[in-house]
Every structure is written in structure tokens, then in C-alpha cells.
BARO-460483 format. One line per field, with one value per residue (C-alpha): z negated, x, y negated; residue number from 1; chain. Coordinates in steps of 0.05 Angstrom, whole numbers, m for minus. Each point is the difference from the previous one (the first is absolute). Layout:
BEGIN
zz <- (Z, ...)
xx <- (X, ...)
yy <- (Y, ...)
pos <- (NUM, ...)
unit <- (A, ...)
//
This chain:
BEGIN
zz <- (m6150, 28, m42, 31, 32, m37, 35, m17, 9, m2, m11, 6, m32, m22, m39, 22, m63, 17, 69, m25, m50, 56, 39, m60, m16, 70, m7, m66, 24, 57, 4, 9, m72, 4, 6, m17, 3, 1, m8, 17, m26, 33, m63, m9, m47, m4, m53, 51, m41, m63, 38, 39, m54, m50, 45, 34, m45, 45, m11, 75, 2, m2, m5, 15, 1, 32, m46, 61, 65, 57, 74, 22, 34, m60, m45, 47, 0, m76, m3, 47, m41, m57, 42, m13, 39, 57, 35, m9, 20, m10, m21, 0, m66, 33, 36, m25, 19, 9, m55, 48, 43, m25, m2, 72, 27, m33, 30, 70, m10, m23, 52, 59, m26, 3, m29, m15, 8, 11, m19, 15, m49, m5, 6, m36, 32, m19, 14, m18, 61, m8, 52, 14, 49, 37, 1, m61, 23, m35, 61, m10, 54, 5, 19, 52, m14, 52, m31, m70, 22, 37, m60, m44, 44, 8, m75, 8, m55, m73, m41, m63, 26, 24, m39, 14, m13, m42, 29, 71, m18, m36, 63, 32, m64, m44, m44, m19, 26, 46, 6, 45, 36, m21, 27, m33, 7, 75, 8, m39, 45, 63, m27, m20, 68, 37, m40, m11, 66, m30, m49, m3, m19, m4, m2, m13, 5, m62, m53, m63, m31, m4, 24, m33, 46, m34, m53, 50, 30, 62, m14, m64, m17, 15, 68, 57, 71, 10, 58, m2, 56, 10, 58, m51, m62, m14, m13, m62, m27, 6, m34, m60, m15, m66, 32, 65, m15, 43, 74, m1, 76, m12, m51, 43, 60, m44, m31, 69, 25, m61, 9, 74, m10, m59, 18, 43, 44, m2, 36, 9, 24, 74, m17, m37, 51, 61, m28, m62, m5, 40, m46, 37, m35, m72, m14, 36, m49, m57, 32, 11, m73, m22, 46, m25, m72, 6, 44, 5, m16, m51, 17, 64, m20, m8, 66, 34, m32, 19, 73, 2, m20, 54, 54, m24, 3, 70, 21, m29, 39, 66, m11, m2, 43, 10, m73, m49, m64, m49, 59, 40, 66, 12, 24, m62, m48, 33, m1, m74, m17, 39, m33, m69, 15, 26, m62, m45, 33, m5, m74, m10, 32, m42, m63, 15, 21, m62, m44, m27, m45, 6, m47, m17, 6, m67, m21, m13, m60, m20, 65, m7, m73, 17, 54, m48, m50, 55, 25, m69, m14, 58, 41, 74, 7, 74, 2, 64, 7, 14, 70, 32, 25, 50, 15, 7, m25, 48, 60, m21, m7, 70, 27, m31, 34, 67, m8)
xx <- (m2292, m27, 18, 44, m40, m1, 40, m9, 59, m25, 51, m25, 48, 12, 58, 53, 12, 71, m18, m66, 38, 36, m65, m36, 60, m2, m74, 3, 63, m38, 10, m76, m24, m75, 2, m38, 46, m40, 37, m46, 31, m22, 2, 76, 31, 70, m15, m9, m53, 41, 64, m29, m43, 56, 53, m40, m40, m41, m73, m12, 16, m59, 17, m54, 10, m48, m16, m2, 38, m25, 17, 48, m58, m46, 56, 12, m75, m2, 56, m37, m65, 37, 27, m32, 47, m17, 58, 32, 59, 9, 70, 27, 32, 69, 3, 14, m23, 47, m13, m31, m41, m68, 19, 24, m57, m51, 32, m4, m72, m23, 41, m25, m68, 21, m41, 63, 74, 56, 73, 55, 41, 72, 0, 48, 2, 36, 75, 15, m37, m28, m46, m56, m57, 16, 57, m13, m32, m43, m43, m75, m42, m76, m20, m51, m42, 41, 66, m22, m28, 65, 43, m47, 1, 75, 11, 32, m42, 6, m61, 43, 19, m68, m41, m75, m58, m46, m63, 21, 10, m67, m36, 19, m2, m55, m1, 73, 21, 52, 46, m18, 40, 69, 30, m51, 36, 7, m73, m19, 40, m28, m70, 15, 28, m55, m62, 14, 4, 29, 49, 69, 62, 71, 68, 72, 63, 28, 19, m43, 7, 36, m24, 38, m2, 63, m46, m41, 37, m41, m6, m6, 57, m43, m24, m5, m20, m68, m49, m63, m52, m11, m49, m49, 10, m57, 12, m45, 44, 62, m35, m17, 73, 25, 53, 36, 70, m9, 8, m9, m13, m61, m29, 15, m38, m56, m11, m4, m48, m44, m3, m16, m53, m37, 0, m60, 36, 75, 28, 68, m20, 12, 68, 21, m29, 32, 64, 22, m26, m53, m46, 23, 67, m25, 17, 66, 21, m15, 44, 56, m5, 7, 60, 34, m15, 34, 56, 36, m7, 38, m28, m19, m73, 6, 36, m58, m50, 43, 2, m74, m16, 47, m34, m70, 19, 29, m65, m40, 43, m9, m76, m7, 57, m30, m20, 40, 29, 30, m5, 51, m6, 5, 72, 24, m38, 27, 71, m5, m29, 53, 56, m29, m11, 71, 30, m47, 16, 75, m6, m46, 47, 58, m43, m23, 69, 32, m58, m10, m58, m40, 29, m43, 39, 20, m30, 47, m36, 56, m4, m75, 8, 55, m43, m59, 41, 25, m71, m30, 56, m27, 63, 6, m14, 17, 73, 42, 0, m75, m26, m67, m36, m44, 40, m37, m72, m15, 24, m40, m64, 12, 10, m66, m36, 28, m25)
yy <- (m1003, 66, 61, 54, 56, 65, 55, 73, 47, 72, 55, 72, 50, 71, 29, m50, m41, m21, m26, m29, m42, m38, m9, m30, m44, m28, m14, m38, m38, m35, m75, m5, 6, 11, 75, 63, 61, 65, 66, 58, 64, 64, 44, m4, 50, m30, m53, m57, m38, m3, m16, m58, m32, 8, m31, m56, m47, m45, m20, 3, 75, 48, 74, 51, 76, 49, 59, 47, 10, m43, 1, m55, m37, 5, m27, m59, m16, 6, m52, m48, 7, m34, m58, m67, m45, m48, 36, 69, 42, 75, 20, 71, 20, 11, m68, m70, m70, m59, m53, m50, 49, m23, m74, 1, 44, m46, m60, 29, 24, m69, m37, 41, 23, 73, 57, 40, m10, 51, m2, 50, 41, 23, 76, 47, 69, 63, 0, m73, m25, m71, m29, m49, 11, m64, m49, m45, m65, m52, m15, 11, 34, 5, 71, 19, 63, 38, m21, 18, 67, 17, m18, 41, 61, 1, m9, m69, m32, 19, m19, m4, m69, m25, m51, 4, m47, 43, m33, 19, 73, 2, m22, 67, 42, m29, 62, m13, 68, m31, 61, 59, 55, 25, m65, m45, m66, 10, 18, m63, m45, 32, m14, m72, m19, 38, m19, m74, m37, m64, 31, m32, 38, m26, 34, m17, 42, m35, 51, m5, 69, 67, 68, 56, 60, 26, 30, 40, 60, 17, 74, 41, 47, 61, m24, 51, m15, 33, 1, m42, 4, m75, 13, 28, m41, m49, m75, 4, 56, m44, m58, 43, 15, m30, m44, m16, 27, 62, m18, m76, m1, 45, m48, m60, 28, 27, m69, m32, 54, m8, m75, 3, 54, m33, m74, m21, m50, 13, m61, 32, 69, m15, m30, 63, 49, m33, m32, 38, 71, 38, 40, 63, m8, m7, 74, m8, m54, 47, 54, m51, m21, 73, 8, m63, 18, 68, m26, 67, 74, 42, 69, 36, m4, m76, m4, 35, m49, m60, 19, 21, m72, m27, 42, m21, m73, 8, 34, m59, m50, 37, 6, m76, m28, m69, m13, m43, 28, m51, m50, 41, 37, 75, m4, m39, 45, 63, m25, m19, 69, 38, m41, 14, 74, 10, m32, 38, 67, m11, m16, 59, 50, m26, 5, 71, 26, m32, 23, m70, m18, m65, m52, m61, m64, m29, m67, m58, m29, m47, m40, m11, m21, m49, m34, m3, m40, m47, m12, m12, m50, m41, 11, 16, 74, 9, 24, m6, 75, 3, 8, m17, 63, m38, m63, m66, m3, m57, 40, 61, m41, m28, 71, 23, m57, 24, 72)
pos <- (1, 2, 3, 4, 5, 6, 7, 8, 9, 10, 11, 12, 13, 14, 15, 16, 17, 18, 19, 20, 21, 22, 23, 24, 25, 26, 27, 28, 29, 30, 31, 32, 33, 34, 35, 36, 37, 38, 39, 40, 41, 42, 43, 44, 45, 46, 47, 48, 49, 50, 51, 52, 53, 54, 55, 56, 57, 58, 59, 60, 61, 62, 63, 64, 65, 66, 67, 68, 69, 70, 71, 72, 73, 74, 75, 76, 77, 78, 79, 80, 81, 82, 83, 84, 85, 86, 87, 88, 89, 90, 91, 92, 93, 94, 95, 96, 97, 98, 99, 100, 101, 102, 103, 104, 105, 106, 107, 108, 109, 110, 111, 112, 113, 114, 115, 116, 117, 118, 119, 120, 121, 122, 123, 124, 125, 126, 127, 128, 129, 130, 131, 132, 133, 134, 135, 136, 137, 138, 139, 140, 141, 142, 143, 144, 145, 146, 147, 148, 149, 150, 151, 152, 153, 154, 155, 156, 157, 158, 159, 160, 161, 162, 163, 164, 165, 166, 167, 168, 169, 170, 171, 172, 173, 174, 175, 176, 177, 178, 179, 180, 181, 182, 183, 184, 185, 186, 187, 188, 189, 190, 191, 192, 193, 194, 195, 196, 197, 198, 199, 200, 201, 202, 203, 204, 205, 206, 207, 208, 209, 210, 211, 212, 213, 214, 215, 216, 217, 218, 219, 220, 221, 222, 223, 224, 225, 226, 227, 228, 229, 230, 231, 232, 233, 234, 235, 236, 237, 238, 239, 240, 241, 242, 243, 244, 245, 246, 247, 248, 249, 250, 251, 252, 253, 254, 255, 256, 257, 258, 259, 260, 261, 262, 263, 264, 265, 266, 267, 268, 269, 270, 271, 272, 273, 274, 275, 276, 277, 278, 279, 280, 281, 282, 283, 284, 285, 286, 287, 288, 289, 290, 291, 292, 293, 294, 295, 296, 297, 298, 299, 300, 301, 302, 303, 304, 305, 306, 307, 308, 309, 310, 311, 312, 313, 314, 315, 316, 317, 318, 319, 320, 321, 322, 323, 324, 325, 326, 327, 328, 329, 330, 331, 332, 333, 334, 335, 336, 337, 338, 339, 340, 341, 342, 343, 344, 345, 346, 347, 348, 349, 350, 351, 352, 353, 354, 355, 356, 357, 358, 359, 360, 361, 362, 363, 364, 365, 366, 367, 368, 369, 370, 371, 372, 373, 374, 375, 376, 377, 378, 379, 380, 381, 382, 383, 384, 385, 386, 387, 388, 389, 390, 391, 392, 393, 394, 395, 396, 397, 398, 399, 400, 401, 402, 403)
unit <- (A, A, A, A, A, A, A, A, A, A, A, A, A, A, A, A, A, A, A, A, A, A, A, A, A, A, A, A, A, A, A, A, A, A, A, A, A, A, A, A, A, A, A, A, A, A, A, A, A, A, A, A, A, A, A, A, A, A, A, A, A, A, A, A, A, A, A, A, A, A, A, A, A, A, A, A, A, A, A, A, A, A, A, A, A, A, A, A, A, A, A, A, A, A, A, A, A, A, A, A, A, A, A, A, A, A, A, A, A, A, A, A, A, A, A, A, A, A, A, A, A, A, A, A, A, A, A, A, A, A, A, A, A, A, A, A, A, A, A, A, A, A, A, A, A, A, A, A, A, A, A, A, A, A, A, A, A, A, A, A, A, A, A, A, A, A, A, A, A, A, A, A, A, A, A, A, A, A, A, A, A, A, A, A, A, A, A, A, A, A, A, A, A, A, A, A, A, A, A, A, A, A, A, A, A, A, A, A, A, A, A, A, A, A, A, A, A, A, A, A, A, A, A, A, A, A, A, A, A, A, A, A, A, A, A, A, A, A, A, A, A, A, A, A, A, A, A, A, A, A, A, A, A, A, A, A, A, A, A, A, A, A, A, A, A, A, A, A, A, A, A, A, A, A, A, A, A, A, A, A, A, A, A, A, A, A, A, A, A, A, A, A, A, A, A, A, A, A, A, A, A, A, A, A, A, A, A, A, A, A, A, A, A, A, A, A, A, A, A, A, A, A, A, A, A, A, A, A, A, A, A, A, A, A, A, A, A, A, A, A, A, A, A, A, A, A, A, A, A, A, A, A, A, A, A, A, A, A, A, A, A, A, A, A, A, A, A, A, A, A, A, A, A, A, A, A, A, A, A, A, A, A, A, A, A, A, A, A, A, A, A, A, A, A, A, A, A, A, A, A, A, A, A)
//
């Protein structure tokens, strides 16, 4: 009888010992038993090492703490350097895996000769909102490079729930530095699908994990809307930032631009340029991200910055009327911007007149904790109150093929 393949679960972390505990518990609770669980601690000062190693006694757990602060990407690479598995998955310290995630992903990989396999998570957002990316469905789909790149670009794949063949990844990254840019998992997937002509990737909308966005308020309490000249900022400057929490749209487009500029034969460049986003709109996406991040103004100065961004975006649209942005036409993009700007200005005037201050939304920790316990017990974690943000995965994949 063939031995079970070794699977490495790498968990980069920093100062989140309570959340990390649940992530590690979900790793060691996998029904697939031949595991290496690597926790790579980015110089935590909250007692994470003592808390985890004192609470979880499992010979498969390896805890390593950096003696100095690393960038997010360096810490992720440090974690992968220690992985010895035939397969691996990277798990954020605030997310959890379903008990049979690895068992089921391995079965699909072996059955269909996939190089990596993707599942979907249940997502807990601020304000008690529970959702999935797609309507939960156990059907398995084989992705084309275009489909995978589309899902990657629009943030419809979460690499916390992707099991990779290590040997496949090493073909593209023989130095084992697999993570680059401020969205390193997305860059890695772009490279895999682009550089390996015969790579096979599978996906299912079946829920096999939990993403806890309820612990991540989108803005710090001291946030103020400031102006950034996105027409002058360099891509390399963005990619040197310590993480991607500030203006996610900016990091998303910077990662795509870096990939397309540095890969010798990008097979999907024409698809992106003609069908998804013209390069002329890269900076426009950054401005939109800044606008969406701020949402509204609370002072007259912020109001001026907010509307300066709106006018710059309109000017960008009119300068390239025939080009695609986020696969949409000029008319659709203009209508969406005007709708957003009208709502933002109404809220802004009410805020300024009432002298309101920006209040970060409170996190509902109890709901996330409750769902973690349900998931780790092996029970169905998709409550009836959840909704699918993008409907049917099968229909979306068909729509991508028709672009």
C-alpha cells in the first residue's frame, strides 16, 4: 500500500495569537494525517510562540520565530523554505480549514491529474454579513489560463484554500522564492498558469474553509482621506510597501502590471489588454481604489480631495473612450462612478454639517468564533442566511469563455 503523501501547511503569522490558535487547530485536525504544519512567526511580541506550543501538543507542528521584523512577502517565503511536503497550502493566521480540505483536494488532484486545486470559503464580514463567493456546489471544473487569470484578477480565488503540487511550483521558482509583490499568492498563480503550457488547475465552489473578515476593519481609527498623485507613483514603489492593506485595488493592479512587464511571453497579456483592462487605465484603478476606500468625507478638505479624484477619473475615462476597464464600457463605468459619487457627496455633506467623525465599524468576533467551532466539528458551516456574491461558478466560467 502506497504511503500517504506528505502535505505541508504553512502559516505565516504576527501578533495574532488568539486567531492563530484556531488556524493551527484546523491544520492539525485534518483527516489527512501525514502533515507538516509550519508556523512562521514574524517576530511576534504578544507571546504567540508560548501560547501555541503550550496549548497544541502535536509532533507535526513546527514553530519558527524570526528574530527580526520581516516584510510580509519575506515571511511567507521563509515559511515555504521550511516546507518539505509533496503538496502544500498557505493558510493565513486568521482563517481556518475544513477538516477534510486536504483529503478532498488530494482526491481531486490525483483523480484529474491537477497541479493545484481550489475550494471556496465561507466569508464572515463586518456587520454579521455571511457570504460565499459562489453558490456552494460540489461540481469540479478544469480551469483554462484565461479563466484562472480572470478569477485571480477579480479576487475570486483565495489561496488559503488552494492545494499545490510542490514539484509544479518549483518548476517556475527553482530558488524556492515563490512569493513576490505585495499580493504574492496572486503573482505566483499568474506565473504558474502563464509559464507552464500544460499545467492543470481545478476548482470547486464547495465550501472547505472560513475566511474571517470580521477581524479586519477596513480603515484604522485615525484614517483621514488624503490626496495621492497616482499618475506619478511608480509600480516598484507600491511593491515595496510592507503589506497590501492600504488601497487593495492599487496592489491588485500593481501585481498585474509587474507580472505582465517582467514575464518574457505573457500568454494572457492580449486577453487582459483587450477584454479586461487597457493599460491606460492602470492608474485609474488606483484612483478608484482610493475613492472606494475613503467612501465619504468628514471635513471640507476631505470633500475637496474626494471630488478631485472623481474629476480625475472622469478625465481618464474621456481620454480613452473605447478602452475597457474591468471589462466594462465607458458608459457603464461612467454611470457607476456618478452613482458612487452622488451617494458619497450626500453622505459627505451630512457628515460635515453634523460635524460627525469617522467611526470604524466594530468587528463581530462572536459570530466568527461560533462558525469556527461549527467548522472544526465537521458540521455544515453554510447557514441559510448566507448569500453568493457572484452566483453560479459554472455560469461565470462560461461567461469568461465568451469574452
